[in-house]
N, C-alpha and C positions, 0 to 999 in steps of 0.2 A: 922729633917725628917730621919726616919730610912732607912738604906740602904739595909735591908733584902729584901725589896720588889722592889728594883731597878734592872732593867735589862739593860745591855749596849745595844746599837744600833749597829748593823753591818753595813758593807759599804754601801749595798743597801739601808738600813734604813735612814742612814745618808744622802744619796743623795735623798730619797724621802722628808725628811724634808728640806733639803736645797732647793728643788725644788718646795715645796708646796707654792701655791699661785701665783708662777711665771710662772710655766707650767700650771698652773690650779690645782684644788683640785684632789690629785692623789688617787681617789677612786675606788675601782672595785665594780661596780654597776650592779648586776645581776638581770634580771626579770625572775621570776619562774611563768609560766602560766600554770593553770590547766583546765581540762574540767569536772569538777565536784564542787558542792558548798563546801566551808570551812567554819568551825566554827571559827570566829573571836577570840573568848576568847582561843581556843586552840592554833591559830597561836601566839597570844601574849603570852600565857603560854610557848610555844615552844622556843621563841626567849628569853624570860627571863632565862630558865633553859639552853639555850646555852651561857649566859653571865656569868652563874654560872660554867658551866663545862669548859669553854676556858678562863682561866685567862687572856690571852692578849687582849680580848674582854673588860676587864675592866681596860685597860692601858691608861693613859694620858702621854703626853710628858712633862717632867719637866727638868728645866735647873740645871745643877751642876756648880761647880767653873769654869770648863773649857770647858764643853761641855753639851749634852742633853743625858738623859735617858729615858727609859719607866718604869713608877710607876704603879705597879699593885694595884688597889684599893682593900680594903677589902670588900667582897660580904656583905653590910650591907644596912642600909635604905637610906644611901645617894646614893648608886648605885640604888636604886629603884626610887629615885627623877629623876637621871640622865636617867634611862631608859624610865620614862614617857615622857622624853624631846625628845628621839631619836626613839620612836616608836609611830606611829600615825596611824590611819585610814584616807585613802586618798579617799575623795569624789570627783565627778565631772569629773572623767576619765572612759571611757568605756573599761575595759581590754579585752573585746570580739572583739575589733577593733585593729588590729595590727597598723594600721596608727595613731590611737591615742595614743597608748601605747608607739609606737616609738617616737611620738612627747614629751610625757610626760618624756619618758626615758632621751632624749637629755637635756631637761630642768634640770631634776634631778642630770644628770651626772655632770653638770655644776656648781653645788650648794656644797659649802664648807663644810667640817666637822671640828668642833672645836676640835682641838687635845689637848689642854692645859687645858680645863675646862670640857669637856663632855667626854662621851663615843665614841670610834673612830669608830662607826659604825652608820647606820640608816637602820630603818625598816618601811616600808609602807605596809600595807594591802589595796588592791584595790578590794572591795566587788562586787559581780556580782552573779546572781541567780544560773547561770551555768558555767560560765568561770572567775572565780576570779583570781587574781594575787598578788604576794608578790614581792616587791622590797626589795632586800637584798644588802646592800651597805657597805663596809668595806674598812677603808683606808688600803692602801698598806703597811704602816709601821707594820701592824699587822700579815699579812702573804702573801704568794704568791698564784699564782693560784690553786696549791694543796692543800694548806690550806683552800682556799674558798671551793673547791669541798668536802673535809672532812667536813665542816660546813654544806653544802647543804645535805650530805647524813645523818648527824646528824638531820637537820631539817625535811626531809622527813620521817626519822625513827620516830620521835616524833609525827609527824601528824598521823602516823599510831600506835600509842599507845607504842612505844619503848622508854626505858629510854634513855637518853644521857650519854654515858659514859665520865667521866671526863678526860681532857687533861692535860698532865704535862706542866711544863714550861721547854723547853729546852735551852741549851747554844745557843746563836745567831750565833756564830762564824762559818765561812765557811772555815776557813783556813785549818781543817783536811781534807777537800775535794779536795784541790788544791795544796797543798803544799808535796813535796816528804817526805815520811816517815822516811827516813833516811837522814843524812846531807851529806853525800857523794854522794847523788844522785841529788844534786842541780846543780853541773857544768854542767851534760849531759841535765838536763831539760832546763836550760838557754841556752845552745849551740844549742838545737833542737829548741827552740822559736826564736833564732836569725835565724838560717838557713831557717826555714819555713817562718818567716816575710820577710826576703829579697826575698824569691822565690815568695810569694804573690804579693809583690810590684812590681816585675819585670813582673809577669804574667798579672796584671791589669793595666799596662802601656798603655797609649793611649786608654783607654776605657771611655765610657760615660755611667753613670748609668741612665736609664729610670725612670723618676719620673712623677708624675701626676700633681705638682704643676702648677697652672696658675696664681697664683699671690703671695702676702706675704707682711709681715710686719715686723717691726723690733723687734716686742715683740709678746709674746704668746698671744693668744684670746682664744676664745670658741671653742669647738668642736661639732660635729653633729653625731648622731647615725643612722644607715641605717640597717633595717631588711631585710634579703635576703634568700629565701628558693631555693636552687639549684634545676635545672630541671632534676635531677639524683637522684633516690632512693637510699637509703643506701645499700640496698642489690645488686643494680644494681652497684653501685661504688665499693663494694668489688669484684664483679664478674670481672669487667674491671681491677681492680688491678691485681687479680690473672691471667688473660689472659696476662697481660703485664709483669707478673714476679716480682711484686713489691708490696709494700704496699699502702694502702688508701693514708697514709700520704704523701709519695713520689710522687704517682701520682696526689695529689691536688697541691703539690709544683710544679710539672712540668706544670700543667694546669695554675697555677696563673703566672709562669714565661713566659709561652708562650703568655698569655694574655698581660704582659707588652711589650714583643718583638713584638707583633702584632700591638699594639698600637703605639709602637715607629717607625715601620717601616711605618704605615700609617701617621704619622707626617712628615715623610721625610726619604728615605733611606740613609744609611751609604754613605759617599762619598769616593772614593778611596784615600787611603793615609790618610784620617781623621780617628777620633777616632772611635772604634767599639761600637755598643750599646750592653749593657748587663743590664740584670735584677738582682739587688743585693737584696736577701731576707734575713731578719735576722729572726732567730727562738730562742727559748729559749730551755735550757737543765737544768733539774733537777739535781742538784749536790748531791742529797741525796745518790745516788747509789756509789758515789767516796768516801764516808767516809769509814774509816778503818773497820767498822762492815759491810759494804755492805748496809746498811739501812738508817742510818743517822738520824737527828733528825725528830721528828714528826710534828711539827707545827711551822711555822714561814717564813723567807725568804731565800731560799737557791737555787737561780736560777741564772744562767749566760747566755750567748748568744753567738751564732757564726753566721757567714753569708756565704751563697753559692752565687755563680754568674753564672746565666745562660746565655750562649752565643746561638746565633743563631746555631741549629742544623738541619740537613738534615732530621732526623726522630725524632718522639716521643721517640722511644725506646733510641735513643742517648741521648736525653735530660734526660730521666729518668736515664739512666746510669751514666750520668756526675753528675746529683745532688745527687744521691745515694752515688757515690764515694766520694763527697766532705763531705757529711754528716757524713759518716762513718770514714773518715779521721778525720775530726774535734773530732768527739767522741773519737777515740782512742788517740788524742791529751791530752783530759781530763783525758782519763785512765791514760795515761803516766805523767800526772802531767806537760805536757808541757807549760801550761799557768800561772806557778806558780810565774814567775816575775813579769808579767803586772798585775795579780790578787791581788799578795802581794802589789804592787804599791797602788792599790785603798784603801788599808787599811789605808792609811795615811789621808783618808777624815776628821776622826774626829779632827786629828791635825790641818788640814787646817781651820777648823772652818766654821759654816754655812755662815757667812757673805760673805767670800772670795769665797767659793763654789757656793752659790747663784750668785755672781757676775760673775763667769765663765759661769754658765748656762744662764744668761740673755745674756751675751756677744756672746755666741755660737749661739743663735738666730739671734742677730743684725748682726753678721758678717758671719753667715752661715758657721761655720768653723768645724761642725760635718761631719763624713764621709758621703757622699751621699748613700741613700739607696731607693728602690722601695717600700719597705713595711716591716713591721713585721708581720710574719704569725704565728698564734698560734692554733694548732689543738688539741683540747680535745680528739677527736677520738668519740667512742661510748659512750653516757652518761647514757646508760640503767641502769648502775650499781648504779646511784643516787637513783633509784627507789628500795626500799627495797623488796626482795623476798616475795610474797604473800601479799604485800601491797595493800589496796584497794584506798588509796589516792595517785595519781601518776601524776608525770610532763606531761604535754602535749607538752610544750615547754620551752626552756631555752636560754635566750639572754645574753650573758656575755660581759661587756664592762669594760674598764678602760682608762684613760688618756695616750696618748702616743704623743711624739714628731715628730713620722713618721706616715705615713698611715697604720693603723692597721686592720688586718684581723683576726677574731675569728672563726674557724668552729668546728662543733660537728654534730652528728647524733642523733636522738632520734625518737622513734616510727615510725621507718622506713624513716624518712625524714632526709635531710642534710639542716642544718641551718648554715648561713655564716653572721656574723655581722661585720659591716664596721664602722670604727670610723676614722673620717676625721678632718682636721684642717680647721676651717671656712676661716681662711685669706689666706690659701694656695691652698685649693682644693674646687672648686664650686660644689654644688648638680649636674650640668649638666655633670661635669666630672667624677663623680661617676657613674651616670647613664650610660657613654659611657664605663666605666671599667667593670661595671656589665653585660652590653649588649654583650661585647666582651668576657667576661668569661663564659656566658652562652651559646654563640657560641662555643666556645671551648669545653664545656662539651657535647654538642649535637653531635659535630662532632667525639667526643671521643667514642659516643656510636654506630655510624654508620660506622666509618672507620675500615677496616679490619686490623687484627693484624699480621703483617709480622714476623713470628717465627723466620726467619733466621737472620733478622736484629736484633730482640730482643734478641737471644741468644749471636749473635756477640758482641752486644752493653755490655750485661752483663758480658761477658768474659773480655772485655775491662776494665770495671769497677772494676771487682776483681783485674786485674793487677795494676791498678791505686792505690787502697787501700793499696795492698801488697808492693808496691813501696813507699808509704808514711810511 
């Protein structure tokens, strides 16, 4: 086998490969919903041209002597055969019904993709006279959320008559984004990480993370998808964020955090001398900005994560300030390369091997040894840019999902609406518990719209947050 078309897997991609099948099919399954008819032949052509333009979409996982790599298949008649296998017209589902689409989305998300013999993605066209839909599902080994959005833009552009620009194959390594650029900067990076880790451990001692789990098994099972439209329009959310002197992302994070805290208090208030309840929210950070050129690779997996912890605060302004300060401090640590040591440690995953790493993944579920989290919150923000300027074919709704080992919340705004996708583990969180969470979340949002903004408290909290960031 020629090595010219073999691409190494980076640490995230090795993790996805080790977790594949154990965590479930680690697919990013996005529903694209339209409010006008689509030509099925054009949809098919758009996805075929996408497979040509994005080489990693022709990637299959192959074993080497010691590890696994991604082999890019030549764009030939054999890829035509594989394309016919992974793209189909789906009949029997009513895409005009959110409930029917949501149920089918759940079933589809749990279906595996063959990474060793077929293309690493699936496409389904759901025809309808006025509200058709496309399921576009790509395995996470191929790219991260930003890469998915890049392909969504290409698909919408092609549906509007624009050619799909070729995408180059980048180096998969994240190391340039996380390690110091000079060798003598390593001691300071390690020292700061050690100092901050000890401070975080001390600050979180005697805390109880609020989680929605009302059951559990010793192995991973299936997940379910829930579509939810927030009771606040996108314009109103932006106006509220401005009133509170923050961003929509931070305001959303504070609302989610206060939802968990309200549910935790309802289950039982903290006892004197006992652990303090907190909401631990994990969020993703795109590492591309930290590459030496300031832009980073175009397509692939270049994401890390950090966690913020929300404690009970006297006012919403203080909650916003606390979360904002923690987020800015975490981003500053990435900027200073303070996570170089732990992130470099994860680079040994290929040497650990798939079998051993899969064993660790399975055992972490059985023993519940991973750090406790309330949720993973991912906010795409405004998705209007996915629709090409002047295009006649436009998205009406977008529902992104992926498999996660924690309660996963995906937010975005489109066409003036705020969409919220919930993905939960069926063995751990029941539909009734999700109902309870969403009801409290909506109540928090409605209260946000009616509660007056205390400008004095807001400004004071904002000043305190700035001091916290400066100290960090």
